[in-house]
C-alpha positions, 0 to 999 in steps of 0.5 A: 105203759111204763111209769114216768119214774123209778123208785130207789130204796135207800139206807141213809148213814148220817154223820159219816166220815165220807160222802159216798153211794154204794149198792148193798147186797139186798139191792138198796143204795147206801148213802153215806153223808157227813151231814147230821139228821137235823133240820133236813140237812141229811135229806138234802145231801142225800138227794144231791148225792143220788142225783149225781150218782144217777146223772139225773137233774136234782129237780127230778129227784124227790124224797118220797118216803122216810123223811124221819127214818134211815130207810127211805124211798127216793123217786126219780122222774124221767124226762 
């Protein structure tokens, strides 16, 4: 039986000059965000960017691990 979700490893780059999601050589996704890593602003923007990048509804994308770290795990639930 398949899991009802997929986990993605994320490398967050905050206070960037661009908003972009790219795939790194090691398979992680690098998420560049203009938001600072303060008051949860960067995490919220990362969730928004990942949902757009994957074409998933934002309510199905959660920050699973790494709330205070640049290395994060995002969990995307499937319908």
